[in-house]
C-alpha positions as a Markdown table, in Angstrom:
| # | Residue | x | y | z |
|---|---|---|---|---|
| 1 | Met | -2.7 | -4.7 | 0.5 |
| 2 | Arg | 1.0 | -5.2 | 1.2 |
| 3 | Ser | 2.0 | -3.9 | 4.6 |
| 4 | Met | 5.0 | -3.9 | 6.8 |
| 5 | Ile | 5.1 | -3.6 | 10.6 |
| 6 | Val | 8.2 | -2.0 | 12.1 |
| 7 | Glu | 8.1 | -2.7 | 15.9 |
| 8 | Asp | 10.9 | -3.7 | 18.3 |
| 9 | Asp | 8.4 | -5.1 | 20.8 |
| 10 | Thr | 7.5 | -8.7 | 19.9 |
| 11 | Val | 4.0 | -8.6 | 21.5 |
| 12 | Ser | 3.0 | -5.4 | 19.7 |
| 13 | Arg | 4.4 | -6.7 | 16.4 |
| 14 | Lys | 2.3 | -9.9 | 16.7 |
| 15 | Ile | -0.8 | -8.0 | 17.6 |
| 16 | Leu | -0.5 | -5.6 | 14.7 |
| 17 | His | 0.2 | -8.6 | 12.4 |
| 18 | Lys | -3.0 | -10.3 | 13.5 |
| 19 | Met | -4.9 | -7.1 | 12.7 |
| 20 | Leu | -3.4 | -6.6 | 9.3 |
| 21 | Ala | -2.8 | -10.1 | 7.9 |
| 22 | Pro | -6.4 | -10.7 | 6.9 |
| 23 | Phe | -6.1 | -7.9 | 4.3 |
| 24 | Gly | -3.0 | -9.2 | 2.5 |
| 25 | Glu | 0.7 | -9.7 | 2.7 |
| 26 | Cys | 2.1 | -8.5 | 6.0 |
| 27 | Val | 5.9 | -8.4 | 6.6 |
| 28 | Met | 7.3 | -7.8 | 10.1 |
| 29 | Ala | 10.6 | -6.1 | 10.9 |
| 30 | Ala | 12.0 | -5.9 | 14.5 |
| 31 | Asp | 14.0 | -2.8 | 13.8 |
| 32 | Ala | 14.1 | 0.2 | 11.4 |
| 33 | Val | 17.4 | -0.9 | 9.7 |
| 34 | Thr | 15.8 | -4.2 | 8.6 |
| 35 | Ala | 12.6 | -2.3 | 7.6 |
| 36 | Leu | 14.6 | 0.1 | 5.4 |
| 37 | Asp | 16.2 | -2.8 | 3.7 |
| 38 | His | 12.8 | -4.5 | 3.0 |
| 39 | Phe | 11.5 | -1.1 | 1.8 |
| 40 | Met | 14.4 | -0.4 | -0.5 |
| 41 | Arg | 14.4 | -3.9 | -2.1 |
| 42 | Arg | 10.7 | -3.4 | -3.1 |
| 43 | Leu | 10.8 | 0.3 | -3.9 |
| 44 | Lys | 11.2 | -0.1 | -7.7 |
| 45 | Ser | 9.2 | -3.4 | -8.0 |
| 46 | Ala | 5.6 | -4.1 | -8.7 |
| 47 | Glu | 5.4 | -5.3 | -5.1 |
| 48 | Arg | 5.9 | -2.1 | -3.3 |
| 49 | Phe | 4.5 | -1.7 | 0.2 |
| 50 | Asp | 1.1 | 0.1 | 0.4 |
| 51 | Leu | 1.4 | 0.6 | 4.2 |
| 52 | Ile | 4.0 | 0.9 | 6.9 |
| 53 | Cys | 3.0 | 0.8 | 10.5 |
| 54 | Cys | 6.1 | 2.1 | 12.4 |
| 55 | Asp | 6.9 | 2.5 | 16.1 |
| 56 | Ile | 8.8 | 5.7 | 17.0 |
| 57 | Val | 11.0 | 4.6 | 19.8 |
| 58 | Met | 13.4 | 1.9 | 18.6 |
| 59 | Pro | 17.1 | 1.2 | 19.1 |
| 60 | Val | 19.8 | 2.1 | 16.5 |
| 61 | Met | 17.4 | 4.0 | 14.2 |
| 62 | Asp | 14.1 | 5.5 | 15.4 |
| 63 | Gly | 10.9 | 5.8 | 13.5 |
| 64 | His | 11.4 | 9.5 | 12.7 |
| 65 | Glu | 14.7 | 8.7 | 11.0 |
| 66 | Leu | 13.1 | 5.7 | 9.1 |
| 67 | Leu | 10.3 | 7.9 | 8.0 |
| 68 | Ser | 12.7 | 10.5 | 6.6 |
| 69 | Lys | 14.7 | 7.9 | 4.8 |
| 70 | Val | 11.7 | 6.3 | 3.2 |
| 71 | Arg | 10.4 | 9.6 | 1.9 |
| 72 | Ser | 13.8 | 10.6 | 0.7 |
| 73 | Ala | 14.1 | 7.3 | -1.2 |
| 74 | Glu | 10.7 | 7.7 | -2.8 |
| 75 | Lys | 11.6 | 11.2 | -3.9 |
| 76 | His | 14.9 | 10.0 | -5.4 |
| 77 | Ala | 13.1 | 7.2 | -7.2 |
| 78 | Gln | 10.6 | 9.7 | -8.5 |
| 79 | Val | 7.6 | 8.0 | -6.9 |
| 80 | Ser | 4.5 | 10.2 | -7.5 |
| 81 | Asp | 2.6 | 11.5 | -4.6 |
| 82 | Leu | -0.3 | 9.3 | -5.5 |
| 83 | His | 1.8 | 6.2 | -5.1 |
| 84 | Thr | 3.9 | 6.8 | -2.0 |
| 85 | Val | 3.6 | 4.3 | 0.8 |
| 86 | Lys | 1.1 | 5.3 | 3.5 |
| 87 | Ile | 2.7 | 5.5 | 6.9 |
| 88 | Ile | 1.0 | 5.2 | 10.2 |
| 89 | Met | 3.3 | 5.9 | 13.2 |
| 90 | Thr | 2.5 | 4.0 | 16.3 |
| 91 | Ser | 3.8 | 4.9 | 19.7 |
| 92 | Ser | 3.0 | 4.9 | 23.4 |
| 93 | Ala | 5.1 | 8.2 | 23.4 |
| 94 | Ser | 2.2 | 10.3 | 22.3 |
| 95 | Thr | 3.7 | 13.7 | 23.3 |
| 96 | Pro | 2.8 | 16.6 | 21.1 |
| 97 | Glu | 6.4 | 16.8 | 19.9 |
| 98 | Asn | 6.4 | 13.2 | 18.7 |
| 99 | Val | 3.1 | 13.7 | 16.9 |
| 100 | Arg | 4.3 | 17.0 | 15.4 |
| 101 | Met | 7.6 | 15.5 | 14.2 |
| 102 | Ala | 5.8 | 12.5 | 12.6 |
| 103 | Met | 3.2 | 14.7 | 10.8 |
| 104 | Lys | 5.8 | 17.3 | 9.8 |
| 105 | Glu | 5.6 | 18.2 | 6.1 |
| 106 | Gly | 3.2 | 15.3 | 5.4 |
| 107 | Arg | 5.8 | 12.7 | 6.1 |
| 108 | Cys | 3.2 | 10.3 | 7.6 |
| 109 | Glu | -0.5 | 10.0 | 7.1 |
| 110 | Ser | -1.5 | 9.1 | 10.7 |
| 111 | Phe | -0.4 | 8.6 | 14.3 |
| 112 | Leu | -2.0 | 6.0 | 16.5 |
| 113 | Val | -1.3 | 5.7 | 20.3 |
| 114 | Lys | -0.4 | 2.2 | 21.5 |
| 115 | Pro | -1.9 | -0.1 | 22.4 |
| 116 | Val | -3.4 | 0.2 | 18.9 |
| 117 | Asp | -7.1 | -0.2 | 18.9 |
| 118 | Arg | -8.4 | -2.5 | 16.1 |
| 119 | Ser | -11.4 | -0.3 | 15.3 |
| 120 | Arg | -9.2 | 2.9 | 15.1 |
| 121 | Leu | -6.7 | 1.1 | 12.9 |
| 122 | Tyr | -9.3 | -0.1 | 10.5 |
| 123 | Lys | -10.9 | 3.4 | 10.4 |
| 124 | Glu | -7.5 | 4.8 | 9.4 |
| 125 | Leu | -7.0 | 2.1 | 6.7 |
| 126 | Val | -10.5 | 2.9 | 5.3 |
| 127 | Asn | -9.7 | 6.7 | 5.4 |
| 128 | Leu | -6.4 | 6.0 | 3.5 |
| 129 | Lys | -8.4 | 4.0 | 1.0 |
| 130 | Leu | -6.2 | 0.9 | 1.6 |
| 131 | Ile | -9.3 | -1.2 | 2.5 |
| 132 | Thr | -13.0 | -0.7 | 2.3 |
| 133 | Ala | -15.8 | -0.8 | 4.9 |
| 134 | Leu | -16.9 | -4.0 | 3.3 |
| 135 | Asp | -13.4 | -5.5 | 4.0 |
| 136 | Val | -13.8 | -4.5 | 7.7 |
| 137 | Ala | -17.2 | -6.1 | 7.9 |
| 138 | Arg | -16.0 | -9.3 | 6.4 |
| 139 | Glu | -13.1 | -9.4 | 8.8 |
| 140 | Arg | -15.4 | -9.0 | 11.8 |
| 141 | Asp | -17.7 | -11.8 | 10.7 |
């Protein structure tokens, strides 16, 4: 699995990295502008991201705007629905409005409240078919 963490908080970024790194390549971006650059460079390559975990509240460009730009770029590149990047929004701002905006029109697959719980994250990754229950069991051993 190739994943990218988009998080302006260093501690949160490192915690998520520790959770995701055992399952494959894990790129970190401290802001959405950098993340969009990483995403665009890989969009048409064989090394596209399988997963993006993205905070909502960030300076310059927030997670909602990044999410919209990612989906627009995929549409422009004619990426089939089966091959779009899976996006899990993460935020301590779990207001109904934030969740609704993130899930609007299927733009993201999941929303997790920070601090992100390892078990909940792994459950979402299994549900999204990015890892298996066996992968989780191996990681916990």
